[in-house]
TORKOL-4160 file (C-alpha; in steps of 0.2 Angstrom, whole numbers, padded with zeros to 4 digits, m for minus):
341
<pt num="1" X="m0018" Y="m0117" Z="0089"/>
<pt num="2" X="m0014" Y="m0133" Z="0081"/>
<pt num="3" X="m0022" Y="m0129" Z="0064"/>
<pt num="4" X="m0032" Y="m0114" Z="0057"/>
<pt num="5" X="m0049" Y="m0117" Z="0050"/>
<pt num="6" X="m0057" Y="m0106" Z="0037"/>
<pt num="7" X="m0069" Y="m0094" Z="0045"/>
<pt num="8" X="m0086" Y="m0091" Z="0037"/>
<pt num="9" X="m0095" Y="m0082" Z="0051"/>
<pt num="10" X="m0100" Y="m0064" Z="0055"/>
<pt num="11" X="m0107" Y="m0055" Z="0070"/>
<pt num="12" X="m0120" Y="m0043" Z="0075"/>
<pt num="13" X="m0121" Y="m0040" Z="0094"/>
<pt num="14" X="m0138" Y="m0034" Z="0099"/>
<pt num="15" X="m0135" Y="m0032" Z="0118"/>
<pt num="16" X="m0133" Y="m0017" Z="0129"/>
<pt num="17" X="m0115" Y="m0013" Z="0133"/>
<pt num="18" X="m0111" Y="m0015" Z="0152"/>
<pt num="19" X="m0099" Y="m0001" Z="0158"/>
<pt num="20" X="m0082" Y="m0007" Z="0164"/>
<pt num="21" X="m0084" Y="m0009" Z="0183"/>
<pt num="22" X="m0069" Y="0003" Z="0188"/>
<pt num="23" X="m0066" Y="0021" Z="0189"/>
<pt num="24" X="m0058" Y="0030" Z="0175"/>
<pt num="25" X="m0041" Y="0037" Z="0180"/>
<pt num="26" X="m0030" Y="0049" Z="0171"/>
<pt num="27" X="m0023" Y="0042" Z="0155"/>
<pt num="28" X="m0004" Y="0045" Z="0153"/>
<pt num="29" X="0008" Y="0040" Z="0140"/>
<pt num="30" X="0020" Y="0026" Z="0144"/>
<pt num="31" X="0038" Y="0030" Z="0140"/>
<pt num="32" X="0047" Y="0016" Z="0132"/>
<pt num="33" X="0066" Y="0014" Z="0128"/>
<pt num="34" X="0070" Y="0016" Z="0110"/>
<pt num="35" X="0074" Y="0000" Z="0101"/>
<pt num="36" X="0085" Y="m0002" Z="0086"/>
<pt num="37" X="0079" Y="m0015" Z="0073"/>
<pt num="38" X="0092" Y="m0027" Z="0065"/>
<pt num="39" X="0097" Y="m0024" Z="0047"/>
<pt num="40" X="0097" Y="m0035" Z="0032"/>
<pt num="41" X="0114" Y="m0039" Z="0023"/>
<pt num="42" X="0111" Y="m0024" Z="0011"/>
<pt num="43" X="0107" Y="m0012" Z="0025"/>
<pt num="44" X="0088" Y="m0012" Z="0026"/>
<pt num="45" X="0079" Y="m0012" Z="0042"/>
<pt num="46" X="0074" Y="m0031" Z="0044"/>
<pt num="47" X="0055" Y="m0034" Z="0044"/>
<pt num="48" X="0056" Y="m0052" Z="0038"/>
<pt num="49" X="0047" Y="m0066" Z="0045"/>
<pt num="50" X="0029" Y="m0072" Z="0048"/>
<pt num="51" X="0018" Y="m0060" Z="0056"/>
<pt num="52" X="0000" Y="m0061" Z="0064"/>
<pt num="53" X="m0013" Y="m0048" Z="0067"/>
<pt num="54" X="m0022" Y="m0055" Z="0083"/>
<pt num="55" X="m0028" Y="m0039" Z="0091"/>
<pt num="56" X="m0045" Y="m0039" Z="0099"/>
<pt num="57" X="m0046" Y="m0020" Z="0097"/>
<pt num="58" X="m0062" Y="m0016" Z="0086"/>
<pt num="59" X="m0060" Y="m0006" Z="0070"/>
<pt num="60" X="m0071" Y="0008" Z="0076"/>
<pt num="61" X="m0073" Y="0014" Z="0093"/>
<pt num="62" X="m0089" Y="0008" Z="0102"/>
<pt num="63" X="m0102" Y="0020" Z="0107"/>
<pt num="64" X="m0100" Y="0015" Z="0125"/>
<pt num="65" X="m0082" Y="0021" Z="0124"/>
<pt num="66" X="m0086" Y="0037" Z="0115"/>
<pt num="67" X="m0073" Y="0051" Z="0119"/>
<pt num="68" X="m0060" Y="0038" Z="0125"/>
<pt num="69" X="m0045" Y="0035" Z="0114"/>
<pt num="70" X="m0037" Y="0023" Z="0127"/>
<pt num="71" X="m0041" Y="0012" Z="0142"/>
<pt num="72" X="m0033" Y="0010" Z="0159"/>
<pt num="73" X="m0022" Y="m0005" Z="0164"/>
<pt num="74" X="m0036" Y="m0010" Z="0175"/>
<pt num="75" X="m0049" Y="m0009" Z="0161"/>
<pt num="76" X="m0038" Y="m0019" Z="0150"/>
<pt num="77" X="m0036" Y="m0033" Z="0163"/>
<pt num="78" X="m0055" Y="m0033" Z="0166"/>
<pt num="79" X="m0059" Y="m0035" Z="0147"/>
<pt num="80" X="m0046" Y="m0049" Z="0146"/>
<pt num="81" X="m0054" Y="m0058" Z="0161"/>
<pt num="82" X="m0071" Y="m0056" Z="0154"/>
<pt num="83" X="m0066" Y="m0063" Z="0137"/>
<pt num="84" X="m0058" Y="m0078" Z="0145"/>
<pt num="85" X="m0073" Y="m0081" Z="0155"/>
<pt num="86" X="m0084" Y="m0081" Z="0139"/>
<pt num="87" X="m0073" Y="m0090" Z="0127"/>
<pt num="88" X="m0059" Y="m0099" Z="0136"/>
<pt num="89" X="m0071" Y="m0106" Z="0150"/>
<pt num="90" X="m0084" Y="m0112" Z="0137"/>
<pt num="91" X="m0098" Y="m0098" Z="0140"/>
<pt num="92" X="m0098" Y="m0092" Z="0123"/>
<pt num="93" X="m0100" Y="m0097" Z="0105"/>
<pt num="94" X="m0088" Y="m0093" Z="0090"/>
<pt num="95" X="m0086" Y="m0075" Z="0085"/>
<pt num="96" X="m0075" Y="m0066" Z="0073"/>
<pt num="97" X="m0069" Y="m0048" Z="0069"/>
<pt num="98" X="m0073" Y="m0035" Z="0082"/>
<pt num="99" X="m0084" Y="m0048" Z="0091"/>
<pt num="100" X="m0072" Y="m0053" Z="0105"/>
<pt num="101" X="m0070" Y="m0035" Z="0111"/>
<pt num="102" X="m0088" Y="m0031" Z="0110"/>
<pt num="103" X="m0094" Y="m0047" Z="0119"/>
<pt num="104" X="m0082" Y="m0043" Z="0133"/>
<pt num="105" X="m0088" Y="m0025" Z="0134"/>
<pt num="106" X="m0106" Y="m0031" Z="0134"/>
<pt num="107" X="m0102" Y="m0044" Z="0148"/>
<pt num="108" X="m0117" Y="m0056" Z="0146"/>
<pt num="109" X="m0118" Y="m0071" Z="0157"/>
<pt num="110" X="m0117" Y="m0082" Z="0141"/>
<pt num="111" X="m0113" Y="m0076" Z="0123"/>
<pt num="112" X="m0123" Y="m0084" Z="0109"/>
<pt num="113" X="m0115" Y="m0082" Z="0092"/>
<pt num="114" X="m0123" Y="m0083" Z="0075"/>
<pt num="115" X="m0115" Y="m0100" Z="0071"/>
<pt num="116" X="m0110" Y="m0116" Z="0079"/>
<pt num="117" X="m0098" Y="m0121" Z="0065"/>
<pt num="118" X="m0082" Y="m0116" Z="0075"/>
<pt num="119" X="m0077" Y="m0118" Z="0093"/>
<pt num="120" X="m0073" Y="m0103" Z="0104"/>
<pt num="121" X="m0055" Y="m0108" Z="0105"/>
<pt num="122" X="m0052" Y="m0098" Z="0089"/>
<pt num="123" X="m0053" Y="m0082" Z="0100"/>
<pt num="124" X="m0043" Y="m0086" Z="0115"/>
<pt num="125" X="m0027" Y="m0079" Z="0108"/>
<pt num="126" X="m0034" Y="m0062" Z="0104"/>
<pt num="127" X="m0023" Y="m0048" Z="0113"/>
<pt num="128" X="m0031" Y="m0034" Z="0122"/>
<pt num="129" X="m0022" Y="m0017" Z="0123"/>
<pt num="130" X="m0026" Y="0001" Z="0128"/>
<pt num="131" X="m0033" Y="0006" Z="0111"/>
<pt num="132" X="m0052" Y="0008" Z="0109"/>
<pt num="133" X="m0051" Y="0007" Z="0090"/>
<pt num="134" X="m0040" Y="0004" Z="0076"/>
<pt num="135" X="m0045" Y="0020" Z="0068"/>
<pt num="136" X="m0034" Y="0034" Z="0075"/>
<pt num="137" X="m0039" Y="0048" Z="0064"/>
<pt num="138" X="m0052" Y="0055" Z="0064"/>
<pt num="139" X="m0049" Y="0057" Z="0083"/>
<pt num="140" X="m0067" Y="0050" Z="0087"/>
<pt num="141" X="m0061" Y="0033" Z="0081"/>
<pt num="142" X="m0074" Y="0031" Z="0068"/>
<pt num="143" X="m0073" Y="0029" Z="0049"/>
<pt num="144" X="m0078" Y="0045" Z="0041"/>
<pt num="145" X="m0095" Y="0046" Z="0033"/>
<pt num="146" X="m0097" Y="0040" Z="0015"/>
<pt num="147" X="m0102" Y="0051" Z="0000"/>
<pt num="148" X="m0120" Y="0049" Z="m0007"/>
<pt num="149" X="m0113" Y="0041" Z="m0022"/>
<pt num="150" X="m0103" Y="0028" Z="m0012"/>
<pt num="151" X="m0119" Y="0024" Z="m0002"/>
<pt num="152" X="m0129" Y="0021" Z="m0018"/>
<pt num="153" X="m0115" Y="0009" Z="m0024"/>
<pt num="154" X="m0115" Y="0000" Z="m0008"/>
<pt num="155" X="m0133" Y="m0002" Z="m0008"/>
<pt num="156" X="m0133" Y="m0008" Z="m0026"/>
<pt num="157" X="m0119" Y="m0021" Z="m0022"/>
<pt num="158" X="m0129" Y="m0028" Z="m0007"/>
<pt num="159" X="m0145" Y="m0030" Z="m0018"/>
<pt num="160" X="m0135" Y="m0039" Z="m0031"/>
<pt num="161" X="m0127" Y="m0051" Z="m0019"/>
<pt num="162" X="m0144" Y="m0056" Z="m0012"/>
<pt num="163" X="m0151" Y="m0057" Z="m0030"/>
<pt num="164" X="m0138" Y="m0070" Z="m0035"/>
<pt num="165" X="m0142" Y="m0070" Z="m0054"/>
<pt num="166" X="m0124" Y="m0072" Z="m0059"/>
<pt num="167" X="m0107" Y="m0076" Z="m0052"/>
<pt num="168" X="m0103" Y="m0057" Z="m0054"/>
<pt num="169" X="m0117" Y="m0053" Z="m0042"/>
<pt num="170" X="m0106" Y="m0060" Z="m0028"/>
<pt num="171" X="m0091" Y="m0052" Z="m0020"/>
<pt num="172" X="m0073" Y="m0055" Z="m0025"/>
<pt num="173" X="m0070" Y="m0065" Z="m0009"/>
<pt num="174" X="m0085" Y="m0077" Z="m0012"/>
<pt num="175" X="m0078" Y="m0080" Z="m0029"/>
<pt num="176" X="m0060" Y="m0083" Z="m0023"/>
<pt num="177" X="m0054" Y="m0069" Z="m0034"/>
<pt num="178" X="m0046" Y="m0058" Z="m0021"/>
<pt num="179" X="m0048" Y="m0052" Z="m0003"/>
<pt num="180" X="m0042" Y="m0034" Z="m0006"/>
<pt num="181" X="m0029" Y="m0022" Z="0000"/>
<pt num="182" X="m0027" Y="m0018" Z="0014"/>
<pt num="183" X="m0033" Y="m0032" Z="0026"/>
<pt num="184" X="m0042" Y="m0022" Z="0039"/>
<pt num="185" X="m0057" Y="m0026" Z="0050"/>
<pt num="186" X="m0067" Y="m0041" Z="0051"/>
<pt num="187" X="m0061" Y="m0059" Z="0051"/>
<pt num="188" X="m0048" Y="m0055" Z="0038"/>
<pt num="189" X="m0040" Y="m0041" Z="0048"/>
<pt num="190" X="m0037" Y="m0051" Z="0064"/>
<pt num="191" X="m0036" Y="m0069" Z="0070"/>
<pt num="192" X="m0032" Y="m0085" Z="0060"/>
<pt num="193" X="m0035" Y="m0076" Z="0043"/>
<pt num="194" X="m0023" Y="m0062" Z="0048"/>
<pt num="195" X="m0006" Y="m0070" Z="0043"/>
<pt num="196" X="0007" Y="m0061" Z="0033"/>
<pt num="197" X="0025" Y="m0065" Z="0028"/>
<pt num="198" X="0037" Y="m0052" Z="0024"/>
<pt num="199" X="0052" Y="m0055" Z="0012"/>
<pt num="200" X="0066" Y="m0043" Z="0008"/>
<pt num="201" X="0079" Y="m0043" Z="m0007"/>
<pt num="202" X="0090" Y="m0029" Z="m0013"/>
<pt num="203" X="0078" Y="m0016" Z="m0021"/>
<pt num="204" X="0062" Y="m0025" Z="m0017"/>
<pt num="205" X="0050" Y="m0030" Z="m0002"/>
<pt num="206" X="0037" Y="m0044" Z="m0004"/>
<pt num="207" X="0021" Y="m0044" Z="0007"/>
<pt num="208" X="0013" Y="m0061" Z="0006"/>
<pt num="209" X="m0004" Y="m0063" Z="0013"/>
<pt num="210" X="m0009" Y="m0081" Z="0017"/>
<pt num="211" X="m0028" Y="m0078" Z="0014"/>
<pt num="212" X="m0030" Y="m0080" Z="m0005"/>
<pt num="213" X="m0011" Y="m0083" Z="m0007"/>
<pt num="214" X="m0009" Y="m0066" Z="m0013"/>
<pt num="215" X="0009" Y="m0058" Z="m0015"/>
<pt num="216" X="0013" Y="m0040" Z="m0017"/>
<pt num="217" X="0030" Y="m0037" Z="m0025"/>
<pt num="218" X="0035" Y="m0019" Z="m0021"/>
<pt num="219" X="0050" Y="m0011" Z="m0029"/>
<pt num="220" X="0060" Y="0001" Z="m0018"/>
<pt num="221" X="0071" Y="0009" Z="m0032"/>
<pt num="222" X="0060" Y="0025" Z="m0035"/>
<pt num="223" X="0052" Y="0020" Z="m0051"/>
<pt num="224" X="0036" Y="0029" Z="m0055"/>
<pt num="225" X="0019" Y="0021" Z="m0054"/>
<pt num="226" X="0012" Y="0013" Z="m0070"/>
<pt num="227" X="0001" Y="0023" Z="m0082"/>
<pt num="228" X="m0016" Y="0027" Z="m0075"/>
<pt num="229" X="m0023" Y="0016" Z="m0089"/>
<pt num="230" X="m0016" Y="0001" Z="m0080"/>
<pt num="231" X="m0027" Y="m0005" Z="m0067"/>
<pt num="232" X="m0023" Y="m0020" Z="m0055"/>
<pt num="233" X="m0033" Y="m0030" Z="m0042"/>
<pt num="234" X="m0021" Y="m0025" Z="m0028"/>
<pt num="235" X="m0016" Y="m0009" Z="m0035"/>
<pt num="236" X="0002" Y="m0003" Z="m0040"/>
<pt num="237" X="0013" Y="m0001" Z="m0025"/>
<pt num="238" X="0029" Y="0008" Z="m0023"/>
<pt num="239" X="0040" Y="0008" Z="m0008"/>
<pt num="240" X="0053" Y="0019" Z="0001"/>
<pt num="241" X="0062" Y="0020" Z="0017"/>
<pt num="242" X="0060" Y="0034" Z="0029"/>
<pt num="243" X="0073" Y="0030" Z="0043"/>
<pt num="244" X="0067" Y="0013" Z="0050"/>
<pt num="245" X="0049" Y="0015" Z="0043"/>
<pt num="246" X="0044" Y="0007" Z="0026"/>
<pt num="247" X="0032" Y="0018" Z="0017"/>
<pt num="248" X="0021" Y="0010" Z="0003"/>
<pt num="249" X="0010" Y="0020" Z="m0008"/>
<pt num="250" X="m0002" Y="0011" Z="m0018"/>
<pt num="251" X="m0013" Y="0018" Z="m0032"/>
<pt num="252" X="m0021" Y="0011" Z="m0049"/>
<pt num="253" X="m0034" Y="0000" Z="m0041"/>
<pt num="254" X="m0045" Y="m0009" Z="m0053"/>
<pt num="255" X="m0063" Y="m0004" Z="m0055"/>
<pt num="256" X="m0067" Y="m0022" Z="m0049"/>
<pt num="257" X="m0057" Y="m0020" Z="m0033"/>
<pt num="258" X="m0067" Y="m0016" Z="m0018"/>
<pt num="259" X="m0061" Y="m0010" Z="m0001"/>
<pt num="260" X="m0077" Y="m0004" Z="0009"/>
<pt num="261" X="m0084" Y="0002" Z="m0008"/>
<pt num="262" X="m0068" Y="0011" Z="m0013"/>
<pt num="263" X="m0059" Y="0006" Z="m0029"/>
<pt num="264" X="m0052" Y="0017" Z="m0044"/>
<pt num="265" X="m0050" Y="0032" Z="m0033"/>
<pt num="266" X="m0041" Y="0024" Z="m0018"/>
<pt num="267" X="m0024" Y="0030" Z="m0013"/>
<pt num="268" X="m0017" Y="0019" Z="0001"/>
<pt num="269" X="m0002" Y="0024" Z="0011"/>
<pt num="270" X="0005" Y="0011" Z="0022"/>
<pt num="271" X="0019" Y="0013" Z="0035"/>
<pt num="272" X="0027" Y="m0002" Z="0043"/>
<pt num="273" X="0039" Y="0000" Z="0058"/>
<pt num="274" X="0047" Y="m0013" Z="0068"/>
<pt num="275" X="0046" Y="m0007" Z="0086"/>
<pt num="276" X="0051" Y="m0022" Z="0095"/>
<pt num="277" X="0059" Y="m0039" Z="0091"/>
<pt num="278" X="0041" Y="m0047" Z="0090"/>
<pt num="279" X="0031" Y="m0032" Z="0085"/>
<pt num="280" X="0028" Y="m0022" Z="0069"/>
<pt num="281" X="0017" Y="m0006" Z="0070"/>
<pt num="282" X="0007" Y="m0006" Z="0054"/>
<pt num="283" X="m0002" Y="0010" Z="0050"/>
<pt num="284" X="m0012" Y="0014" Z="0034"/>
<pt num="285" X="m0020" Y="0030" Z="0028"/>
<pt num="286" X="m0034" Y="0029" Z="0015"/>
<pt num="287" X="m0040" Y="0043" Z="0004"/>
<pt num="288" X="m0054" Y="0043" Z="m0009"/>
<pt num="289" X="m0064" Y="0058" Z="m0011"/>
<pt num="290" X="m0077" Y="0048" Z="m0021"/>
<pt num="291" X="m0080" Y="0037" Z="m0006"/>
<pt num="292" X="m0076" Y="0045" Z="0011"/>
<pt num="293" X="m0079" Y="0063" Z="0016"/>
<pt num="294" X="m0061" Y="0064" Z="0022"/>
<pt num="295" X="m0045" Y="0053" Z="0023"/>
<pt num="296" X="m0044" Y="0042" Z="0038"/>
<pt num="297" X="m0030" Y="0032" Z="0047"/>
<pt num="298" X="m0029" Y="0016" Z="0056"/>
<pt num="299" X="m0015" Y="0006" Z="0064"/>
<pt num="300" X="m0013" Y="m0011" Z="0072"/>
<pt num="301" X="0001" Y="m0022" Z="0079"/>
<pt num="302" X="0008" Y="m0037" Z="0069"/>
<pt num="303" X="0015" Y="m0050" Z="0081"/>
<pt num="304" X="0029" Y="m0062" Z="0075"/>
<pt num="305" X="0025" Y="m0080" Z="0075"/>
<pt num="306" X="0034" Y="m0096" Z="0073"/>
<pt num="307" X="0019" Y="m0104" Z="0064"/>
<pt num="308" X="0021" Y="m0108" Z="0046"/>
<pt num="309" X="0010" Y="m0102" Z="0032"/>
<pt num="310" X="m0002" Y="m0115" Z="0024"/>
<pt num="311" X="m0009" Y="m0116" Z="0007"/>
<pt num="312" X="m0026" Y="m0107" Z="0005"/>
<pt num="313" X="m0034" Y="m0118" Z="m0007"/>
<pt num="314" X="m0048" Y="m0107" Z="m0015"/>
<pt num="315" X="m0051" Y="m0105" Z="m0034"/>
<pt num="316" X="m0067" Y="m0099" Z="m0043"/>
<pt num="317" X="m0080" Y="m0113" Z="m0043"/>
<pt num="318" X="m0070" Y="m0123" Z="m0030"/>
<pt num="319" X="m0081" Y="m0138" Z="m0025"/>
<pt num="320" X="m0096" Y="m0131" Z="m0035"/>
<pt num="321" X="m0097" Y="m0117" Z="m0023"/>
<pt num="322" X="m0104" Y="m0105" Z="m0035"/>
<pt num="323" X="m0116" Y="m0118" Z="m0042"/>
<pt num="324" X="m0123" Y="m0121" Z="m0025"/>
<pt num="325" X="m0125" Y="m0103" Z="m0021"/>
<pt num="326" X="m0134" Y="m0099" Z="m0037"/>
<pt num="327" X="m0145" Y="m0114" Z="m0037"/>
<pt num="328" X="m0150" Y="m0110" Z="m0019"/>
<pt num="329" X="m0155" Y="m0093" Z="m0025"/>
<pt num="330" X="m0166" Y="m0101" Z="m0039"/>
<pt num="331" X="m0174" Y="m0113" Z="m0027"/>
<pt num="332" X="m0179" Y="m0098" Z="m0016"/>
<pt num="333" X="m0187" Y="m0090" Z="m0031"/>
<pt num="334" X="m0198" Y="m0105" Z="m0034"/>
<pt num="335" X="m0215" Y="m0106" Z="m0024"/>
<pt num="336" X="m0217" Y="m0120" Z="m0012"/>
<pt num="337" X="m0226" Y="m0135" Z="m0018"/>
<pt num="338" X="m0244" Y="m0133" Z="m0017"/>
<pt num="339" X="m0243" Y="m0115" Z="m0013"/>
<pt num="340" X="m0248" Y="m0103" Z="m0027"/>
<pt num="341" X="m0238" Y="m0087" Z="m0029"/>
C-alpha cells in the first residue's frame, strides 16, 4: 500500500455461510526446523523492527467451522482465492476486522459492505493460514461468556454512547484518549491500523503502537508492580525473558480503561517469540473474574515490514469532532419542523 488511511468502518455479515467445496482431510502438525533468533549487543533475543498484524483469521471461530481448529492446505487456498475474487477483482466493498475471512467463507457473488468510504484494496494483503480463530483457549475458539455484571456494564455503555449527552458518553477511541491494551480483534487488531514498533535497550523493551502513538516502556529488571492505588490507562507492565520468549505481565489498569468491558480487574500476560526472520508469535492470556467466566488466550502472527510508521494525528476535540457528534445528537432529539412530538 502506498499510504494507510484511517479506517472508520465496521461489519455485520448477514448472509448464510457457504461450505468450503472440498473434503475434510486429516489435520496433521507440520514439523518445522528450529530457528534461532539473533541477539542484541547486550544478549537479548532481538525482536526489534516494525511489525504488522495482517492476518485474516477471525478473532472467534465462526459457527460454520465449529469443532475445527485448523484448515487443510486446500481450504486455505480456496478461501484465499475467494477473497481475491471478491476484493482484488473488484467484486466487494470495503470491510474490516474479521470481515475478509467471513466474506470469503460466505462466498457471495458480490459483497456489499456497510460503507463506500474506502476501497477494497485495503484488504488484499490479508494473510490466510490454517487457524480458524485467534482464540486458542478455550478449545472451542470462542471468548468465554461474560458475567452478569459485565453484561450490565456493556449495555449501560452502549446506551450512553447512543445518548451522546456528554463527551464522556463516547468511548476512549472516539475521544482520541486511547485505544487500549491489548490490540486484538476488529480493525485495530489487523490491517492498516495494526502496526507496531519494538525497541530494545539494556533493561527495557518498548512496544510502540502507531494507532494513537502510544508507547509502552517495559522494565526487565525484576522490579515489582506499582502500588495498587496507582492506575494507568495502559496498565503497569513488567517484562522478563523465558528462553527466547519475552513475557510481559500487565496489571493496574485504570477504571477508565476498557478492553471488551474489562478494566480494573484485568491481568494481561503477553508472550512474544520470534519464530522466523520475519515473524513474531504474539500470544496473550486475559484474566478478569469480574468480566469473563474463565481466562482465555489468543495468538496471532506479527509480520516484519519495511514500511515506516506515520504520525497518528488524533487529539480530543480534533477538527471539532466531538462538537459535531454531540450537536448531531441534539439535532436528532428535535422534532422535525411542522411535526409535533
